[in-house]
C-alpha positions as CSV (number, residue, x, y, z in Angstrom):
1,X,0.2,0.0,-0.1
2,X,1.3,3.2,-1.0
3,X,0.1,6.5,0.5
4,X,-1.7,9.1,-1.8
5,X,-1.5,11.9,1.1
6,X,2.0,12.4,3.2
7,X,1.5,12.7,6.6
8,X,2.8,15.7,6.9
9,X,3.8,18.5,4.5
10,X,5.4,22.0,4.2
11,X,7.5,24.3,1.6
12,X,11.3,23.4,1.5
13,X,13.6,26.5,1.1
14,X,15.1,26.4,-2.5
15,X,18.3,27.3,-3.7
16,X,18.8,28.6,-7.2
17,X,22.3,28.4,-8.3
18,X,23.2,29.9,-12.1
19,X,26.1,32.3,-13.3
20,X,23.5,34.1,-15.0
21,X,22.5,37.0,-12.5
22,X,19.5,38.4,-14.0
23,X,17.9,34.8,-14.3
24,X,19.1,34.6,-10.3
25,X,16.7,38.0,-9.9
26,X,14.2,36.3,-12.0
27,X,14.0,33.4,-9.6
28,X,12.5,35.5,-6.5
29,X,9.5,36.4,-8.3
30,X,8.4,32.8,-8.6
31,X,5.0,32.3,-7.1
32,X,6.2,29.9,-4.5
33,X,5.4,29.7,-0.8
34,X,9.3,28.3,-0.3
35,X,11.3,30.8,0.7
36,X,14.3,31.4,-1.8
37,X,17.5,31.8,-2.1
38,X,20.1,32.5,-4.8
39,X,23.9,31.9,-5.5
40,X,26.0,32.4,-8.9
41,X,29.1,30.8,-7.3
42,X,28.9,26.8,-7.2
43,X,31.5,26.5,-4.2
44,X,29.9,29.0,-2.3
45,X,26.4,27.3,-3.1
46,X,27.8,23.8,-1.8
47,X,29.4,25.7,1.3
48,X,25.8,27.1,1.9
49,X,24.6,24.0,1.8
50,X,26.5,22.0,4.0
51,X,26.1,24.7,6.7
52,X,22.4,25.0,6.1
53,X,20.4,22.1,4.9
54,X,18.2,19.9,6.6
55,X,18.9,17.2,8.8
56,X,16.7,14.0,7.3
57,X,13.1,14.6,8.9
58,X,12.4,11.8,11.5
59,X,9.1,10.9,12.8
60,X,10.4,8.0,15.1
61,X,11.7,7.9,18.9
62,X,13.5,5.3,20.5
63,X,11.1,3.0,23.1
64,X,11.2,5.0,26.3
65,X,9.3,7.7,24.9
66,X,6.2,8.4,26.9
67,X,3.5,9.1,24.5
68,X,3.7,5.7,22.2
69,X,1.2,5.6,20.0
70,X,2.5,2.3,18.2
71,X,5.9,0.4,18.7
72,X,7.6,-2.2,16.9
73,X,10.6,-4.1,16.0
74,X,12.9,-4.0,13.6
75,X,15.9,-5.9,12.7
76,X,17.9,-3.1,14.3
77,X,15.8,-1.9,16.8
78,X,12.9,-1.3,18.7
79,X,11.2,2.0,17.8
80,X,8.2,4.3,18.6
81,X,5.9,6.5,17.0
82,X,4.4,9.3,18.9
83,X,2.1,12.7,17.6
84,X,4.5,14.3,20.0
85,X,7.1,14.5,17.0
86,X,4.9,15.7,14.5
87,X,3.9,18.6,16.9
88,X,7.5,19.4,17.5
89,X,7.6,19.4,13.7
90,X,5.2,22.2,13.7
91,X,6.5,24.6,16.1
92,X,10.0,24.1,14.6
93,X,9.9,27.7,12.9
94,X,13.7,26.9,11.6
95,X,12.6,23.9,9.2
96,X,11.5,27.1,6.7
97,X,15.1,27.9,6.8
98,X,17.2,24.9,6.5
99,X,17.1,23.6,2.2
100,X,15.6,21.1,1.0
101,X,15.9,22.0,-2.5
102,X,18.3,23.0,-5.3
103,X,17.8,24.4,-8.9
104,X,21.2,24.3,-10.5
105,X,22.4,25.0,-13.9
106,X,24.6,22.7,-15.7
107,X,26.8,24.4,-17.5
108,X,28.7,26.9,-14.8
109,X,32.4,28.1,-14.6
110,X,34.3,26.1,-11.9
111,X,31.9,23.5,-11.5
112,X,29.0,22.3,-13.8
113,X,25.7,21.4,-12.4
114,X,26.2,17.5,-12.2
115,X,29.7,18.0,-10.3
116,X,28.1,20.1,-8.0
117,X,25.0,17.8,-7.0
118,X,28.2,15.1,-6.7
119,X,29.8,17.0,-4.3
120,X,26.7,17.2,-2.4
121,X,25.1,13.9,-2.7
122,X,25.2,12.5,1.1
123,X,22.5,15.6,1.7
124,X,19.3,15.2,2.4
125,X,18.3,17.4,-0.5
126,X,15.9,17.4,-3.4
127,X,18.5,18.3,-6.9
128,X,17.1,19.2,-9.9
129,X,19.2,20.0,-13.0
130,X,18.7,22.7,-15.5
131,X,20.0,21.2,-18.7
132,X,21.3,23.6,-21.4
133,X,24.1,22.6,-23.7
134,X,24.2,19.7,-21.6
135,X,22.7,16.0,-23.5
136,X,19.5,15.4,-21.5
137,X,20.0,11.4,-22.3
138,X,23.2,12.1,-20.2
139,X,21.2,12.8,-17.4
140,X,19.3,9.5,-17.2
141,X,21.9,7.8,-15.8
142,X,22.5,10.4,-12.9
143,X,18.8,10.0,-12.4
144,X,19.4,6.5,-12.0
145,X,22.3,6.8,-9.3
146,X,20.3,9.6,-7.5
147,X,23.0,12.1,-8.4
148,X,20.3,14.3,-9.4
149,X,16.3,14.2,-8.6
150,X,15.1,15.4,-12.0
151,X,16.5,17.5,-14.7
152,X,14.4,20.3,-17.5
153,X,15.5,21.7,-20.6
154,X,16.7,25.2,-19.8
155,X,15.5,26.7,-23.2
156,X,12.2,24.7,-23.2
157,X,10.6,25.2,-19.8
158,X,8.6,28.2,-18.6
159,X,8.1,29.0,-15.1
160,X,4.9,27.4,-14.3
161,X,6.7,24.0,-15.8
162,X,9.6,24.8,-13.0
163,X,6.9,25.5,-10.3
164,X,5.2,22.4,-11.2
165,X,8.5,20.1,-10.8
166,X,8.8,21.6,-7.6
167,X,5.7,21.1,-6.0
168,X,5.6,17.5,-7.4
169,X,9.2,16.7,-6.2
170,X,8.7,17.9,-3.0
171,X,5.1,16.2,-2.6
172,X,7.5,12.9,-3.3
173,X,10.1,13.7,-0.7
174,X,7.2,13.6,2.0
175,X,5.1,10.8,0.7
176,X,8.3,8.7,0.7
177,X,8.9,9.7,4.4
178,X,5.3,8.1,4.8
179,X,5.9,5.4,2.9
180,X,8.8,4.4,5.2
181,X,6.4,4.5,8.3
182,X,4.2,2.7,6.1
183,X,6.8,-0.1,5.9
184,X,7.3,-0.6,9.5
185,X,3.8,-0.4,10.9
186,X,1.9,-2.3,8.7
187,X,0.2,0.3,7.1
188,X,-1.2,1.6,10.6
189,X,-2.5,4.9,9.2
190,X,-4.0,3.3,6.0
191,X,-6.3,6.5,5.3
192,X,-3.8,8.0,4.0
193,X,-3.7,5.9,0.6
194,X,-7.9,5.7,0.6
195,X,-8.6,7.5,-2.3
196,X,-11.9,9.1,-1.3
197,X,-10.0,10.3,1.8
198,X,-7.2,11.7,-0.7
199,X,-9.7,13.4,-2.9
200,X,-11.3,15.3,0.0
201,X,-7.9,16.3,1.3
202,X,-6.7,17.4,-2.5
203,X,-10.0,19.4,-2.5
204,X,-9.4,21.4,0.6
205,X,-6.0,22.0,-0.2
206,X,-6.9,23.6,-3.5
207,X,-10.0,25.3,-2.2
208,X,-7.8,27.0,0.5
209,X,-4.6,27.9,-1.2
210,X,-3.1,25.3,1.6
211,X,1.1,25.1,1.6
212,X,1.3,23.4,4.5
213,X,-0.3,20.6,6.1
214,X,0.3,18.1,9.3
215,X,-1.5,14.4,10.5
216,X,-2.6,15.2,14.4
217,X,-4.2,11.8,14.9
218,X,-5.1,8.4,14.0
219,X,-8.3,9.3,12.6
220,X,-6.8,11.7,9.7
221,X,-7.4,15.4,11.4
222,X,-5.1,17.6,10.2
223,X,-3.6,21.5,10.9
224,X,-3.5,22.9,7.4
225,X,-1.8,26.5,6.9
226,X,-1.6,28.9,3.7
227,X,-0.1,32.4,4.1
228,X,-2.8,33.9,5.9
229,X,-4.6,31.8,8.2
230,X,-4.1,28.3,10.1
231,X,-7.1,25.6,10.0
232,X,-8.2,22.3,11.7
233,X,-9.7,19.9,9.8
234,X,-11.2,17.3,12.1
235,X,-12.7,14.2,10.3
236,X,-13.4,10.8,11.2
237,X,-14.9,7.5,9.4
238,X,-18.4,5.6,10.9
239,X,-16.0,3.2,12.7
240,X,-14.2,6.3,14.9
241,X,-17.2,7.6,15.8
242,X,-18.7,4.6,16.9
243,X,-15.7,3.8,19.0
244,X,-15.8,7.3,20.3
245,X,-19.3,7.1,21.4
246,X,-18.3,3.8,23.2
247,X,-15.6,5.1,25.2
248,X,-17.3,8.4,26.3
249,X,-20.8,6.6,27.2
250,X,-20.3,7.6,30.5
251,X,-18.1,10.9,30.3
252,X,-20.4,13.2,27.7
253,X,-24.1,14.3,27.6
254,X,-26.6,11.5,26.3
255,X,-27.8,14.5,23.5
256,X,-24.6,15.0,22.3
257,X,-23.6,11.7,21.9
258,X,-27.2,11.3,20.3
259,X,-26.2,13.8,17.8
260,X,-22.7,12.3,17.4
261,X,-24.4,8.9,16.8
262,X,-26.8,10.6,14.0
263,X,-23.6,12.0,12.2
264,X,-25.0,15.7,13.0
265,X,-21.7,16.1,15.4
266,X,-18.3,15.4,15.3
267,X,-15.6,15.8,18.0
268,X,-12.6,18.2,18.1
269,X,-9.7,15.9,17.4
270,X,-8.4,16.4,21.1
271,X,-10.9,16.8,23.9
272,X,-9.8,19.0,27.2
273,X,-9.7,17.0,30.3
274,X,-12.4,18.7,31.7
275,X,-15.8,18.1,31.5
276,X,-17.0,21.0,29.6
277,X,-17.1,19.4,26.5
278,X,-20.0,20.9,24.6
279,X,-18.2,23.7,22.5
280,X,-16.0,20.9,21.4
281,X,-18.4,19.3,19.3
282,X,-18.8,20.7,15.4
283,X,-21.6,20.2,12.6
284,X,-19.7,18.1,9.8
285,X,-20.2,17.3,6.2
286,X,-20.6,13.7,4.8
287,X,-18.1,13.3,2.1
288,X,-17.6,9.9,0.9
289,X,-17.2,7.3,3.9
290,X,-16.1,10.0,6.3
291,X,-17.4,13.0,8.1
292,X,-15.2,16.2,8.4
293,X,-15.6,19.9,9.7
294,X,-13.3,22.3,8.4
295,X,-12.6,25.5,10.4
296,X,-10.4,28.4,10.7
297,X,-8.4,28.3,13.8
298,X,-8.6,31.0,16.6
299,X,-7.5,29.7,19.5
300,X,-3.1,30.0,18.9
301,X,-2.3,26.9,21.1
302,X,-4.1,24.0,19.2
303,X,-2.8,21.4,21.7
304,X,-4.8,20.8,24.6
305,X,-4.4,19.0,27.9
306,X,-1.2,17.3,29.5
307,X,0.4,16.7,26.0
308,X,0.3,20.5,25.0
């Protein structure tokens, strides 16, 4: 099973490398949510990337973590997963300052684009090569040995094609992180591979110009954000809501539980540790096999309770 929607996604800082100064100026006007930097010297670009490239994004903890959602053994270690890891990532503003993508020209003095990419092959970074004089057929082996992740012919692309390529490679990068999680947890969150679920998520992303999102719980609730606002997607399947009603049958007002049972209301993804539950339920919309509420976030601290 392969994920259609990644567990989390955010715009990766992008470095453009080219000896054409005017072209570098133009890159700053690209309609990307990513932070953009430029460099005309490939040796300086390598130094900058080594100092400021993000580390591989991890979502696993060792078994001693206090909030274990799932644990499992591999041939090398006992691992655990907790949503606290993703919450840390949400609050890590430094993630926007560490490079995740390089777009480099091939034909440059000092080093060409392939040589540049060879020197940063150990870094966890997406590498896009813009080819001009370079024969595109020569780029295929470089794709196969992971020297580069993608190439575009410089004279035959426009800005929208470049944007599409960056966005697709970012999405693939975060899907691969999620795929690694699927591989060792026996498809714990298989709703991320559900076409109906994915259709709804993609619709909300498109309609609300979402630029980043993060999975918040085991039913598929997400924190989403665009350039101006943050949103909470509360979403549940029939089975999720049946389990919820069973769990809270003695704690929540029967009228509220009846409305959940009729699929008129759904709960907030994280109920408070008080008895004042009523304000944490929302009218819902049915979409395929799921019930959801999508609302703008007004409370700065979305994480209630002891794990905040």
